[in-house]
N, C-alpha and C positions, 0 to 999 in steps of 0.2 A: 867493485860490484859492476861497473859500467861494461867490463868486457862480456858479461853473460847476457846483457840486454841485447834484444833482437830488434832492429829497426824494420819497418815494413818493407818487404821486398827482399830482405836478406834470409828469409826462411829458407827459400830453395837453395841458397848458398851453403847452408848448414847441412843439407842432405847430401851434398857431394863434396869430395875432398879433392883439392887441386894439388897435383904433384907434376912438376916438370910440364906444366900446361896441359895435362892429360886429366880427364876426369875419371874417378872411380866411384863405383857405388858406396853408399854409405854401409857401415858395418852394423848388422842387426845384433842386438844384445838381448838375450832372453831374460825375462823377470821370472824368477822361480821362488818356491818356498820348499822347505825341507820338513818332513814329518816322519815320526816313527810309528809304526802300526803295531798295535799289540795283537799278537797272534793268538796267545792263550796265557795261562798263568799256572803257578803251582804254589802250594803252601809250604812254607818253611818255618817250622815251629820254634827254632832256636832264635829267631828274630835277627841276630847279627853273627858275623863270621869272626871268631876269635883265634882260629888255628888252622893249619893246613887240613886237619882232620875234618873240621867244619866245612870247609870248602870242597873237600872230597865228597862229603855226604850229599851236599847239594847238587854238585855236578853229576854224581852218580845218579841221583833222583832224576836229573833232567836228561841225561844221556842214555842211560839204560844200556841194553846190549846193541853194538853196532858192528857193521862188517867193514867200515871204512874209517879212516881218521877224520875226526871232527874237531876243528879248532874253535873253542868257545871262549867268550868273554863275559865275565861276571863284573858288573859295575856296582860300586858300593858308595853310599852317601858318607857323610862325615862321622857317622856313628858305626861305621862298618856293617850297615844293614844292606843287604842286597836290594837293588832296585830294578835291575834289568839284566837278563841273560840273552846273549845273541850268539848264534852260530856265524861266526866270522868266515870260516872256510870249510868246505868239505873236500877232503883229499881222496887219495887212492887207497889201496890196501896197506902201503907202507910209507906214504909221504903226504904232506901238507905244506903247500907254499903259502907263507903268510907275510904280509907287508904291514909295517907299523901303522901306516894311514888308515888301512881297513880296520885295524884293531882300535884304534883311537877314535875313529869316527863315532862309534856307538857311545863311547865314554864321554865325548864332547857334547853330543846330542842329549845325553841324558844328565848333564851336569854332575858328573861323578868326581868324587874326590880321589878315589883310587879305583883300581881293577885287580882282579885275579884272572889269570888266563889258565886254560887247561886244554889238553887234547888227550885223546885216547890212543892206545896202542892196540889195534885189533888182534895182534899176536897174542896179547894177554900179559906180555912181559913189559913192565913200565920203566925199564932202564932209559934214561935220556940219551939221544943220539947227540953228536957234534952239532948237528943242525938245530936241534932244539935248544941246545946252550946258546949258539950264535943268535937265534931269534929272540931268545930271552934278553941278552945283552942289548940288542937293538931296541927292543920295546922299553926297557929301563932307561936307555938314553932318550928315546922320544918322550916318555913319560916325564922326564926331568924337565925338558924344554917346554912342555905343555902344561906342567903343573899338575899332572895326574900320577900319582905314585902307582907303580907295579908293585903289588904286594908279594905275589908269588906266581909261579908257573907250575902247575901240577900235571904230572903225565900218569894217565890213569891206565892201569892194566886190569887184568881179571881179579876182582876182589881185593886189590891193593892199589897203591899209588906211590909216586915219588914227588917230593917237593924240592924243587930247584933252589929254593931259598934255604931250606935245611941242609942241602948238600953243599951250600957255599958258592953257587954259581951266580948269585946275585948280591 
């Protein structure tokens, strides 16, 4: 513990770093706090998600009709009760670039046991693309590392959906 004790007159020494007899200014480190801000809420009468159909009903209620791809994360507690829905990314007419860190950020901050992800296809046809399948595999791997199970990835079309879990991609 003696290493961290500062003697009188050494304080100035700590504010600069010596390297090859040159002085560099000390590095400023920001002190931060992270918060999630509730924007709104919606009622879900079924209380917990038991099937892809249940997930679809809740996502459809949240998403409605959209003209662009929205990639959305639903966070669930240990009883599969939805706690948080977050729009992770808004894409273009036919694409949405998603990174696992952005998807898992909300899950971590809301202490989720598991997640279900979904995105819409504005074309109305919910057939998953190869990119959809690849993103799903990356999310499943990231979830394994973090201890947050990815239960399903739903691709939502016009009044219909495809579950990548049911299709065997996860």
